[in-house]
ZAMARGU-4260 file (C-alpha; in steps of 0.2 Angstrom, whole numbers, plus 5000, padded with zeros to 4 digits):
<rodrens>
0) 4964/4956/4975 | 4956/4940/4983 | 4950/4934/4999 | 4932/4927/4994 | 4916/4933/4990
5) 4897/4932/4990 | 4889/4935/4976 | 4884/4945/4960 | 4867/4951/4965 | 4867/4969/4966
10) 4858/4978/4954 | 4867/4991/4948 | 4884/4992/4959 | 4896/4986/4948 | 4915/4982/4943
15) 4921/4980/4926 | 4937/4990/4917 | 4944/5003/4908 | 4935/5008/4891 | 4924/5022/4884
20) 4914/5021/4872 | 4922/5016/4855 | 4940/5010/4859 | 4946/4997/4848 | 4960/4987/4854
25) 4971/4981/4840 | 4977/4962/4845 | 4994/4956/4849 | 4998/4939/4847 | 5014/4941/4855
30) 5031/4949/4864 | 5049/4946/4863 | 5046/4931/4873 | 5039/4925/4856 | 5059/4921/4846
35) 5063/4913/4864 | 5064/4896/4863 | 5063/4894/4881 | 5073/4887/4894 | 5075/4870/4895
40) 5077/4867/4914 | 5064/4868/4926 | 5061/4883/4936 | 5056/4879/4955 | 5044/4892/4963
45) 5040/4891/4982 | 5026/4901/4988 | 5014/4899/5008 | 4998/4904/4999 | 4987/4889/4997
50) 4977/4887/4983 | 4957/4886/4988 | 4951/4878/4971 | 4956/4880/4953 | 4940/4883/4945
55) 4938/4900/4941 | 4920/4900/4948 | 4924/4892/4965 | 4936/4902/4973 | 4944/4922/4973
60) 4961/4921/4983 | 4978/4925/4977 | 4983/4907/4978 | 4972/4900/4968 | 4973/4915/4955
65) 4990/4912/4953 | 4985/4894/4946 | 4973/4901/4936 | 4983/4916/4927 | 4996/4902/4923
70) 4985/4889/4915 | 4969/4897/4908 | 4967/4908/4892 | 4959/4929/4895 | 4949/4940/4883
75) 4960/4954/4890 | 4977/4951/4896 | 4991/4965/4906 | 5006/4964/4895 | 5023/4960/4906
80) 5027/4978/4916 | 5012/4986/4912 | 4994/4991/4921 | 4984/4991/4904 | 4975/4980/4898
85) 4977/4973/4878 | 4967/4959/4868 | 4974/4943/4873 | 4965/4928/4863 | 4956/4942/4856
90) 4959/4952/4842 | 4952/4968/4846 | 4935/4972/4859 | 4926/4986/4859 | 4911/4998/4864
95) 4899/4995/4849 | 4886/5004/4861 | 4887/5012/4878 | 4879/4995/4885 | 4884/4983/4874
100) 4903/4977/4874 | 4908/4967/4857 | 4925/4956/4859 | 4932/4946/4842 | 4942/4932/4846
105) 4959/4926/4835 | 4952/4911/4825 | 4958/4892/4827 | 4962/4893/4847 | 4960/4878/4854
110) 4961/4869/4870 | 4976/4859/4878 | 4964/4844/4875 | 4962/4847/4859 | 4944/4854/4862
115) 4940/4869/4850 | 4940/4886/4860 | 4925/4898/4853 | 4914/4911/4857 | 4901/4897/4864
120) 4916/4894/4878 | 4917/4913/4882 | 4898/4914/4884 | 4895/4896/4894 | 4912/4903/4907
125) 4902/4919/4911 | 4885/4911/4912 | 4892/4897/4921 | 4903/4911/4935 | 4883/4921/4936
130) 4872/4905/4939 | 4885/4896/4953 | 4888/4912/4962 | 4898/4904/4973 | 4899/4913/4990
135) 4919/4911/4990 | 4921/4915/4971 | 4922/4930/4958 | 4906/4932/4954 | 4903/4949/4959
140) 4913/4958/4949 | 4900/4953/4934 | 4887/4963/4943 | 4885/4976/4928 | 4883/4961/4913
145) 4865/4958/4910 | 4870/4944/4895 | 4882/4938/4886 | 4880/4931/4867 | 4889/4923/4854
150) 4881/4928/4838 | 4896/4918/4829 | 4909/4906/4834 | 4922/4921/4835 | 4910/4934/4842
155) 4904/4939/4859 | 4894/4952/4864 | 4894/4958/4881 | 4877/4968/4887 | 4881/4981/4900
160) 4868/4987/4914 | 4876/5004/4919 | 4883/5011/4901 | 4900/5015/4897 | 4908/5006/4909
165) 4924/5011/4913 | 4932/4995/4921 | 4925/4983/4910 | 4938/4978/4899 | 4950/4975/4918
170) 4936/4964/4923 | 4938/4955/4908 | 4958/4953/4915 | 4950/4949/4931 | 4946/4933/4942
175) 4929/4932/4935 | 4938/4931/4918 | 4948/4914/4913 | 4940/4907/4899 | 4934/4888/4904
180) 4932/4873/4891 | 4912/4868/4891 | 4915/4851/4887 | 4923/4849/4903 | 4917/4859/4917
185) 4901/4859/4922 | 4887/4874/4918 | 4880/4875/4937 | 4892/4869/4950 | 4911/4871/4954
190) 4922/4858/4944 | 4933/4849/4957 | 4953/4850/4953 | 4953/4832/4947 | 4942/4835/4933
195) 4950/4850/4927 | 4968/4842/4928 | 4962/4825/4920 | 4953/4836/4905 | 4967/4844/4901
200) 4955/4862/4901 | 4971/4873/4898 | 4975/4885/4887 | 4985/4898/4893 | 5005/4898/4893
205) 5005/4882/4904 | 4995/4868/4908 | 4998/4855/4919 | 5005/4840/4921 | 5007/4834/4940
210) 4993/4843/4954 | 4996/4836/4973 | 4986/4850/4981 | 4996/4864/4990 | 5009/4853/4990
215) 5019/4853/4972 | 5010/4859/4956 | 5019/4855/4940 | 5018/4866/4924 | 5023/4864/4906
220) 5022/4878/4891 | 5008/4875/4881 | 5013/4877/4862 | 4993/4881/4858 | 4994/4897/4867
225) 4989/4912/4856 | 4989/4925/4870 | 4998/4941/4873 | 5011/4935/4884 | 5018/4925/4868
230) 5030/4910/4872 | 5036/4907/4891 | 5055/4909/4893 | 5054/4893/4904 | 5046/4877/4897
235) 5046/4868/4914 | 5041/4877/4931 | 5037/4867/4949 | 5028/4875/4962 | 5031/4869/4981
240) 5017/4876/4994 | 5025/4878/5010 | 5017/4877/5027 | 5032/4886/5035 | 5039/4900/5027
245) 5055/4899/5037 | 5058/4883/5026 | 5056/4892/5012 | 5069/4904/5015 | 5079/4891/5020
250) 5078/4884/5004 | 5079/4899/4994 | 5095/4902/5003 | 5102/4885/5000 | 5095/4884/4981
255) 5082/4870/4983 | 5071/4881/4975 | 5077/4897/4961 | 5059/4907/4967 | 5051/4913/4983
260) 5036/4923/4983 | 5022/4925/4996 | 5025/4926/5009 | 5043/4928/5019 | 5042/4939/5036
265) 5049/4957/5034 | 5063/4950/5047 | 5069/4937/5035 | 5067/4948/5018 | 5079/4962/5028
270) 5090/4947/5029 | 5090/4943/5013 | 5094/4958/5005 | 5111/4957/5015 | 5113/4940/5007
275) 5124/4939/4992 | 5118/4921/4985 | 5100/4928/4981 | 5092/4944/4974 | 5078/4953/4981
280) 5067/4962/4970 | 5056/4973/4972 | 5038/4979/4964 | 5025/4993/4967 | 5011/4989/4980
285) 4993/4988/4977 | 4991/4976/4994 | 4981/4981/5008 | 4980/4975/5026 | 4959/4977/5037
290) 4951/4974/5050 | 4931/4969/5044 | 4917/4972/5055 | 4901/4961/5052 | 4886/4970/5056
295) 4875/4958/5060 | 4888/4951/5073 | 4901/4964/5080 | 4894/4971/5098 | 4879/4980/5095
300) 4875/4972/5081 | 4859/4970/5070 | 4856/4952/5075 | 4862/4952/5092 | 4852/4955/5109
305) 4860/4970/5112 | 4857/4978/5093 | 4858/4996/5094 | 4866/5006/5077 | 4874/5022/5088
310) 4883/5010/5098 | 4890/4998/5086 | 4896/5014/5078 | 4905/5021/5092 | 4914/5005/5095
315) 4920/5005/5077 | 4924/5024/5081 | 4934/5019/5096 | 4943/5008/5085 | 4947/5018/5074
320) 4956/5031/5085 | 4965/5019/5096 | 4973/5010/5081 | 4993/5017/5078 | 4997/5014/5059
325) 5014/5018/5061 | 5018/5005/5076 | 5011/4991/5066 | 5021/4996/5050 | 5037/4999/5058
330) 5036/4987/5073 | 5030/4970/5065 | 5034/4975/5048 | 5052/4985/5048 | 5041/4997/5037
335) 5039/4984/5022 | 5020/4991/5024 | 5017/5009/5026 | 5001/5016/5035 | 4984/5015/5024
340) 4971/5030/5031 | 4958/5027/5016 | 4951/5014/5009 | 4959/5017/4991 | 4980/5016/4994
345) 4990/5028/4989 | 4996/5031/4972 | 4980/5029/4965 | 4969/5041/4957 | 4956/5048/4968
350) 4964/5043/4982 | 4962/5055/4998 | 4964/5051/5019 | 4947/5054/5027 | 4954/5040/5041
355) 4970/5051/5044 | 4956/5067/5045 | 4941/5061/5055 | 4950/5049/5068 | 4964/5047/5082
360) 4975/5062/5083 | 4971/5072/5066 | 4987/5066/5062 | 4988/5048/5058 | 4991/5045/5078
365) 4979/5034/5089 | 4970/5047/5104 | 4963/5038/5119 | 4952/5055/5121 | 4943/5052/5107
370) 4939/5034/5108 | 4934/5037/5126 | 4922/5053/5119 | 4916/5041/5106 | 4910/5027/5116
375) 4903/5039/5131 | 4892/5049/5119 | 4884/5032/5113 | 4880/5027/5131 | 4894/5011/5129
380) 4899/5003/5147 | 4916/4998/5144 | 4924/4988/5143 | 4916/4981/5127 | 4922/4963/5121
385) 4929/4963/5103 | 4933/4944/5098 | 4945/4946/5084 | 4948/4934/5071 | 4965/4931/5058
390) 4973/4919/5048 | 4991/4914/5054 | 5000/4912/5038 | 4990/4916/5021 | 4996/4936/5024
395) 5012/4931/5030 | 5020/4925/5048 | 5020/4940/5054 | 5000/4941/5055 | 5001/4934/5073
400) 5013/4948/5079 | 5003/4961/5071 | 4986/4956/5079 | 4994/4952/5094 | 5000/4972/5092
405) 4981/4977/5085 | 4975/4970/5103 | 4987/4980/5115 | 4984/4996/5105 | 4962/4993/5107
410) 4964/4987/5124 | 4975/5004/5130 | 4964/5014/5143 | 4953/4998/5148 | 4939/5003/5134
415) 4941/4983/5126 | 4943/4966/5133 | 4950/4959/5114 | 4949/4941/5113 | 4965/4934/5097
420) 4961/4918/5088 | 4966/4911/5073 | 4960/4898/5060 | 4969/4893/5043 | 4962/4901/5028
425) 4955/4886/5019 | 4944/4886/5035 | 4944/4902/5038 | 4937/4907/5019 | 4923/4897/5024
430) 4918/4902/5041 | 4919/4919/5037 | 4904/4920/5023 | 4894/4913/5038 | 4896/4926/5052
435) 4907/4916/5062 | 4917/4932/5064 | 4911/4948/5072 | 4926/4954/5064 | 4940/4947/5056
440) 4957/4951/5047 | 4956/4952/5027 | 4970/4957/5014 | 4967/4961/4998 | 4978/4960/4980
445) 4970/4971/4968 | 4961/4963/4950 | 4967/4975/4940 | 4972/4997/4944 | 4959/5006/4947
450) 4953/5015/4963 | 4934/5005/4958 | 4944/4988/4963 | 4944/4995/4979 | 4926/5002/4980
455) 4914/4991/4972 | 4919/4974/4979 | 4919/4980/4999 | 4903/4992/4999 | 4891/4988/4987
460) 4875/4982/4993 | 4880/4963/4992 | 4898/4963/4992 | 4910/4949/4995 | 4915/4953/5012
465) 4898/4948/5016 | 4896/4958/5032 | 4881/4965/5030 | 4884/4983/5026 | 4872/4993/5014
470) 4872/5012/5013 | 4861/5017/4996 | 4870/5033/4995 | 4886/5023/4994 | 4878/5013/4982
475) 4873/5026/4971 | 4887/5035/4969 | 4899/5018/4968 | 4886/5015/4953 | 4890/5032/4946
480) 4906/5033/4944 | 4909/5016/4936 | 4898/5024/4921 | 4906/5043/4922 | 4917/5045/4908
485) 4925/5060/4913 | 4939/5060/4921 | 4939/5073/4934 | 4920/5073/4938 | 4926/5053/4942
490) 4940/5055/4952 | 4927/5068/4961 | 4914/5054/4965 | 4927/5042/4971 | 4935/5054/4984
495) 4915/5057/4990 | 4914/5038/4992 | 4929/5036/5003 | 4922/5051/5014 | 4904/5043/5016
500) 4911/5026/5020 | 4924/5031/5032 | 4910/5038/5042 | 4901/5021/5041 | 4918/5012/5045
505) 4912/4995/5039 | 4931/4993/5039 | 4946/4998/5045 | 4961/5000/5034 | 4977/4997/5044
510) 4992/4994/5030 | 4998/4997/5012 | 5012/4985/5006 | 5024/4982/4991 | 5027/4966/4980
515) 5042/4956/4984 | 5050/4939/4976 | 5067/4933/4983 | 5075/4923/4968 | 5093/4914/4966
520) 5106/4924/4957 | 5105/4914/4940 | 5084/4918/4939 | 5082/4933/4928 | 5063/4941/4921
525) 5055/4945/4941 | 5057/4962/4939 | 5045/4961/4923 | 5032/4951/4929 | 5033/4961/4947
530) 5022/4974/4939 | 5006/4988/4942 | 4996/4971/4937 | 4998/4961/4953 | 4999/4945/4940
535) 5013/4934/4944 | 5018/4926/4928 | 5031/4912/4928 | 5032/4914/4911 | 5042/4931/4912
540) 5055/4920/4922 | 5071/4909/4916 | 5087/4904/4924 | 5104/4900/4919
</rodrens>
């Protein structure tokens, strides 16, 4: 999911969630956790994932969304152990017409500060997302949203551009979906973390009782939460933020923290699997790693003095011919990641492997001869200089080794001269949307389990990548698949999109990974939240 984004200005390129024309989803006020009294001890979680902003309109990264998941309510959410969305603070949700999605709220909802939570707050939450349209926010997810109405205090009507949106219910559970307090949040600008915490504007499983930015965040269970997930298994949670993952490894081994989640090196994880004092818990993977090409500033890009789209394409093709994903997966990540030969990761409906078929040796390996041929055919003089930027800790401590290996692979045969530079993620997320980097690293943690979430965010004309890629045929196919209710026909469209994007290479997919958490021996419930929703919910875990 989640890296950062540009806007929701696309006319009809959309992303949303599940449902056909008239599916009513019965509400559920909780699960087995409702009967739990909650653990009285404090559960301490360690992470290297940095927060950029806890305002849902102002960030679109894993570290920030990890906070939002705990403290904000959603209209739709995923039960533990599932990837299917159900009503959270809603009683029901359905298509009342092909372009109207109607949600009924549970009665008597309140924020932790005592303010009523009504349909007015819901309308406010979605209106401000699209109005603020922050470059690092998730507003593109709402591109299919024409307007939102609140006809009465418990009814919300979403008016959609493309009918029968097959993803809209899941969008309501995504980073664009947190419901915020209109009495605390600004309607037209990102609200500071300080004001949000001071305003106690929370209504999820937890509230924030202490907030030290990217150092320590303390949570306490919110007794007024009436959502799908029920009462948390642990009353108090502290989250400690690390700059050095090796220190986090030492703390989990010594019992200084109870859970380590994102991101230890593959070597550290392998070592911890043999440590009898901890448990290594694995979950399904949806994470991907890839290189983004900026179509304006890459070699021969549209804004360069040597602008030539055919030569720029040849550069991207040659890079695709030279990378050896299997070698990176094995040598850097000890096979905790697997090679990714497409834009939709393996395991999702519609995933195919056009990058394996079209580039390299045709079997997933590199081919220097094909890379040379691509550059020669376009008249490119070699070596071509590639300036590649990466962030050293946000995607784990092995990023430096990964990009050192990418550099070595691309420089095989003297076709490229590669310069590698790194920037910490908080600054990186700002720079990359300003055309600062001609080629750069990103990872993706899905918002929901549908192939569309790997297509619309990336390859729509105004995608979160901000890399100036635009292909009308791809755009039209993306729009069409969203509203296609026949599953076989939709799958075929998803396959067509991948093939056409592979010919353009706006990004170069490298790896697909799994979820891994390390816990103390006395911690339970971790497997419950390491599910295909890709949301790490603290309320599932307890210790003792």
